Kinemage of the C-alpha trace (Angstrom):
@kinemage 1
@onewidth
@group {chain A} dominant
@subgroup {mainchain}
@vectorlist {calphas} color= white
{ca met a 1} P -16.371 -11.937 -57.711
{ca asn a 2} L -13.232 -11.742 -59.795
{ca gln a 3} L -9.680 -12.583 -58.765
{ca lys a 4} L -8.658 -8.923 -58.375
{ca val a 5} L -11.426 -8.272 -55.845
{ca lys a 6} L -10.472 -11.427 -53.925
{ca glu a 7} L -6.848 -10.285 -53.775
{ca gln a 8} L -7.913 -6.857 -52.539
{ca ile a 9} L -10.053 -8.419 -49.792
{ca leu a 10} L -7.171 -10.634 -48.687
{ca thr a 11} L -4.749 -7.699 -48.714
{ca ile a 12} L -7.023 -5.708 -46.410
{ca arg a 13} L -7.511 -8.748 -44.179
{ca asp a 14} L -3.749 -9.168 -43.894
{ca thr a 15} L -3.337 -5.580 -42.635
{ca gly a 16} L -5.267 -6.478 -39.472
{ca leu a 17} L -6.746 -2.965 -39.392
{ca thr a 18} L -10.386 -3.988 -38.962
{ca asn a 19} L -12.843 -6.762 -38.369
{ca met a 20} L -13.666 -7.894 -41.903
{ca phe a 21} L -17.386 -7.962 -41.037
{ca asp a 22} L -17.288 -4.183 -40.508
{ca val a 23} L -18.062 -3.612 -44.168
{ca arg a 24} L -18.105 0.180 -43.966
{ca val a 25} L -14.590 0.263 -42.519
{ca val a 26} L -13.402 -2.313 -45.074
{ca gln a 27} L -14.841 -0.105 -47.794
{ca lys a 28} L -13.058 2.979 -46.409
{ca ile a 29} L -9.744 1.123 -46.193
{ca ala a 30} L -10.275 -0.124 -49.753
{ca tyr a 31} L -10.866 3.448 -50.904
{ca asp a 32} L -7.762 4.687 -49.060
{ca met a 33} L -5.710 1.918 -50.699
{ca asp a 34} L -7.101 2.773 -54.174
{ca phe a 35} L -8.950 -0.571 -54.356
{ca tyr a 36} L -11.839 0.950 -56.285
{ca glu a 37} L -12.955 -2.407 -57.694
{ca leu a 38} L -13.587 -3.598 -54.123
{ca val a 39} L -15.307 -0.339 -53.165
{ca asp a 40} L -17.732 -0.820 -56.057
{ca phe a 41} L -18.140 -4.534 -55.359
{ca leu a 42} L -19.138 -3.852 -51.745
{ca glu a 43} L -21.849 -1.483 -53.004
{ca glu a 44} L -23.159 -3.953 -55.579
{ca asp a 45} L -22.889 -7.384 -53.970
{ca arg a 46} L -22.366 -7.269 -50.222
{ca lys a 47} L -23.840 -10.770 -49.781
{ca ser a 48} L -21.130 -12.366 -51.932
{ca tyr a 49} L -18.503 -10.488 -49.916
{ca val a 50} L -19.892 -11.789 -46.611
{ca asp a 51} L -20.139 -15.321 -48.023
{ca phe a 52} L -16.488 -15.108 -49.065
{ca ile a 53} L -15.461 -13.951 -45.574
{ca ile a 54} L -17.455 -16.737 -43.887
{ca tyr a 55} L -16.864 -19.651 -46.240
{ca gly a 56} L -13.735 -18.718 -48.177
{ca glu a 57} L -13.098 -19.882 -51.697
{ca lys a 58} L -15.890 -21.859 -53.313
{ca glu a 59} L -14.906 -24.397 -55.936
């Protein structure tokens, strides 16, 4: 996961529009906000997304 995708995730989280575990809604919000990198990332590597939501930044 690159820094841009992380920033897009955090931006969506900060809106408070959805539970971040509702991946389909997160993906729709990402699309609506033109966060196409995140839209693609959620299709390709959902497990890494969920790990990031649960555990945060890994060193």
